[in-house]
Structures are given as C-alpha cells and as structure tokens.
C-alpha positions as protocol buffer text, in pm:
chain_id: "A"
residue {
  index: 1
  type: UNK
  ca { x: -5500 y: 2127 z: 13105 }
}
residue {
  index: 2
  type: UNK
  ca { x: -5838 y: 1996 z: 13090 }
}
residue {
  index: 3
  type: UNK
  ca { x: -5997 y: 1869 z: 12791 }
}
residue {
  index: 4
  type: UNK
  ca { x: -6339 y: 2048 z: 12664 }
}
residue {
  index: 5
  type: UNK
  ca { x: -6616 y: 1781 z: 12705 }
}
residue {
  index: 6
  type: UNK
  ca { x: -6735 y: 1675 z: 12351 }
}
residue {
  index: 7
  type: UNK
  ca { x: -7139 y: 1583 z: 12330 }
}
residue {
  index: 8
  type: UNK
  ca { x: -7146 y: 1571 z: 11943 }
}
residue {
  index: 9
  type: UNK
  ca { x: -6897 y: 1408 z: 11692 }
}
residue {
  index: 10
  type: UNK
  ca { x: -6860 y: 1177 z: 11420 }
}
residue {
  index: 11
  type: UNK
  ca { x: -6976 y: 830 z: 11380 }
}
residue {
  index: 12
  type: UNK
  ca { x: -6788 y: 517 z: 11283 }
}
residue {
  index: 13
  type: UNK
  ca { x: -6943 y: 158 z: 11241 }
}
residue {
  index: 14
  type: UNK
  ca { x: -6736 y: -149 z: 11285 }
}
residue {
  index: 15
  type: UNK
  ca { x: -6828 y: -520 z: 11283 }
}
residue {
  index: 16
  type: UNK
  ca { x: -6474 y: -611 z: 11304 }
}
residue {
  index: 17
  type: UNK
  ca { x: -6148 y: -475 z: 11439 }
}
residue {
  index: 18
  type: UNK
  ca { x: -6039 y: -162 z: 11300 }
}
residue {
  index: 19
  type: UNK
  ca { x: -5948 y: 205 z: 11339 }
}
residue {
  index: 20
  type: UNK
  ca { x: -6198 y: 439 z: 11469 }
}
residue {
  index: 21
  type: UNK
  ca { x: -6002 y: 763 z: 11421 }
}
residue {
  index: 22
  type: UNK
  ca { x: -5670 y: 780 z: 11267 }
}
residue {
  index: 23
  type: UNK
  ca { x: -5547 y: 1079 z: 11479 }
}
residue {
  index: 24
  type: UNK
  ca { x: -5586 y: 1204 z: 11827 }
}
residue {
  index: 25
  type: UNK
  ca { x: -5963 y: 1240 z: 11925 }
}
residue {
  index: 26
  type: UNK
  ca { x: -6222 y: 1227 z: 12213 }
}
residue {
  index: 27
  type: UNK
  ca { x: -6442 y: 916 z: 12245 }
}
residue {
  index: 28
  type: UNK
  ca { x: -6790 y: 1019 z: 12327 }
}
residue {
  index: 29
  type: UNK
  ca { x: -6958 y: 663 z: 12350 }
}
residue {
  index: 30
  type: UNK
  ca { x: -7062 y: 379 z: 12139 }
}
residue {
  index: 31
  type: UNK
  ca { x: -7396 y: 228 z: 12031 }
}
residue {
  index: 32
  type: UNK
  ca { x: -7426 y: -137 z: 12016 }
}
residue {
  index: 33
  type: UNK
  ca { x: -7663 y: -220 z: 11697 }
}
residue {
  index: 34
  type: UNK
  ca { x: -7636 y: -586 z: 11751 }
}
residue {
  index: 35
  type: UNK
  ca { x: -7462 y: -846 z: 11932 }
}
residue {
  index: 36
  type: UNK
  ca { x: -7448 y: -1215 z: 12018 }
}
residue {
  index: 37
  type: UNK
  ca { x: -7149 y: -1237 z: 12237 }
}
residue {
  index: 38
  type: UNK
  ca { x: -6815 y: -1080 z: 12220 }
}
residue {
  index: 39
  type: UNK
  ca { x: -6604 y: -803 z: 12345 }
}
residue {
  index: 40
  type: UNK
  ca { x: -6469 y: -453 z: 12273 }
}
residue {
  index: 41
  type: UNK
  ca { x: -6118 y: -352 z: 12369 }
}
residue {
  index: 42
  type: UNK
  ca { x: -6025 y: 24 z: 12288 }
}
residue {
  index: 43
  type: UNK
  ca { x: -5659 y: 84 z: 12222 }
}
residue {
  index: 44
  type: UNK
  ca { x: -5463 y: 412 z: 12188 }
}
residue {
  index: 45
  type: UNK
  ca { x: -5224 y: 399 z: 11889 }
}
residue {
  index: 46
  type: UNK
  ca { x: -5361 y: 153 z: 11679 }
}
residue {
  index: 47
  type: UNK
  ca { x: -5367 y: -257 z: 11693 }
}
residue {
  index: 48
  type: UNK
  ca { x: -5060 y: -299 z: 11878 }
}
residue {
  index: 49
  type: UNK
  ca { x: -5130 y: 28 z: 12107 }
}
residue {
  index: 50
  type: UNK
  ca { x: -5236 y: 71 z: 12472 }
}
residue {
  index: 51
  type: UNK
  ca { x: -5552 y: -61 z: 12580 }
}
residue {
  index: 52
  type: UNK
  ca { x: -5762 y: 209 z: 12765 }
}
residue {
  index: 53
  type: UNK
  ca { x: -5933 y: -65 z: 12990 }
}
residue {
  index: 54
  type: UNK
  ca { x: -6052 y: -417 z: 13034 }
}
residue {
  index: 55
  type: UNK
  ca { x: -6236 y: -585 z: 12757 }
}
residue {
  index: 56
  type: UNK
  ca { x: -6619 y: -472 z: 12714 }
}
residue {
  index: 57
  type: UNK
  ca { x: -6886 y: -714 z: 12690 }
}
residue {
  index: 58
  type: UNK
  ca { x: -7190 y: -534 z: 12619 }
}
residue {
  index: 59
  type: UNK
  ca { x: -7501 y: -706 z: 12777 }
}
residue {
  index: 60
  type: UNK
  ca { x: -7774 y: -540 z: 12521 }
}
residue {
  index: 61
  type: UNK
  ca { x: -7809 y: -338 z: 12252 }
}
residue {
  index: 62
  type: UNK
  ca { x: -7800 y: 56 z: 12326 }
}
residue {
  index: 63
  type: UNK
  ca { x: -7575 y: 357 z: 12389 }
}
residue {
  index: 64
  type: UNK
  ca { x: -7264 y: 307 z: 12627 }
}
residue {
  index: 65
  type: UNK
  ca { x: -7127 y: 627 z: 12720 }
}
residue {
  index: 66
  type: UNK
  ca { x: -6749 y: 616 z: 12736 }
}
residue {
  index: 67
  type: UNK
  ca { x: -6551 y: 959 z: 12751 }
}
residue {
  index: 68
  type: UNK
  ca { x: -6184 y: 918 z: 12709 }
}
residue {
  index: 69
  type: UNK
  ca { x: -5921 y: 1087 z: 12530 }
}
residue {
  index: 70
  type: UNK
  ca { x: -5696 y: 900 z: 12231 }
}
residue {
  index: 71
  type: UNK
  ca { x: -5360 y: 1081 z: 12220 }
}
residue {
  index: 72
  type: UNK
  ca { x: -5239 y: 894 z: 11893 }
}
residue {
  index: 73
  type: UNK
  ca { x: -5520 y: 731 z: 11741 }
}
residue {
  index: 74
  type: UNK
  ca { x: -5848 y: 513 z: 11808 }
}
residue {
  index: 75
  type: UNK
  ca { x: -5879 y: 174 z: 11758 }
}
residue {
  index: 76
  type: UNK
  ca { x: -6112 y: -114 z: 11867 }
}
residue {
  index: 77
  type: UNK
  ca { x: -6022 y: -482 z: 11882 }
}
residue {
  index: 78
  type: UNK
  ca { x: -6356 y: -668 z: 11851 }
}
residue {
  index: 79
  type: UNK
  ca { x: -6404 y: -1022 z: 11892 }
}
residue {
  index: 80
  type: UNK
  ca { x: -6706 y: -1237 z: 11857 }
}
residue {
  index: 81
  type: UNK
  ca { x: -7020 y: -1083 z: 11697 }
}
residue {
  index: 82
  type: UNK
  ca { x: -7075 y: -723 z: 11763 }
}
residue {
  index: 83
  type: UNK
  ca { x: -7201 y: -460 z: 11497 }
}
residue {
  index: 84
  type: UNK
  ca { x: -7129 y: -109 z: 11679 }
}
residue {
  index: 85
  type: UNK
  ca { x: -7107 y: 251 z: 11602 }
}
residue {
  index: 86
  type: UNK
  ca { x: -6853 y: 492 z: 11778 }
}
residue {
  index: 87
  type: UNK
  ca { x: -6909 y: 856 z: 11815 }
}
residue {
  index: 88
  type: UNK
  ca { x: -6586 y: 1054 z: 11873 }
}
residue {
  index: 89
  type: UNK
  ca { x: -6472 y: 1414 z: 11829 }
}
residue {
  index: 90
  type: UNK
  ca { x: -6126 y: 1545 z: 11695 }
}
C-alpha cells in the first residue's frame, strides 16, 4: 500500500551524527545550513542500520528534497563539517 506524501513535518538540526527520528517516519528532505566538505549517510534503524543510499555530498547551502520512508527509525551519519536540518513526518 502506498504511503501518503508528506509536505510538512517536524525539524531536527544536526551537526554531528545522530538520531533524526526515533520511530518510523517519512523524510521530506533536508536543508544544508552550512558546510565545508563532508557527507551525509541516511540509515534506517540507528547507527548500525541499513543505509538508504550512497553518501550524499552537498555541494552548496540549500534545500535538498529526499522523499523516503524509514521503517524503524531515522539516523544520519555525518562526516566532515556540515550543519543540516532534516524535515520529517511521523
């Protein structure tokens, strides 16, 4: 069954690896507030969870749409210097 598309949601700011949402949720996207190199890997199920894709290397400040579903929880592994705000619905 298809998930409804979320266009609004809660915000979580991270500048180091951490939990975005501790339960199942839908990612809307993320806003890179600042960066000077580095990557983001989104994982379902915590720090040792399943990566949802390859490492993302934001080229500039701005909003990046990334619609996906986290079945267990949403976690971001951040390397380098990136300040990012994630938008999600649960």
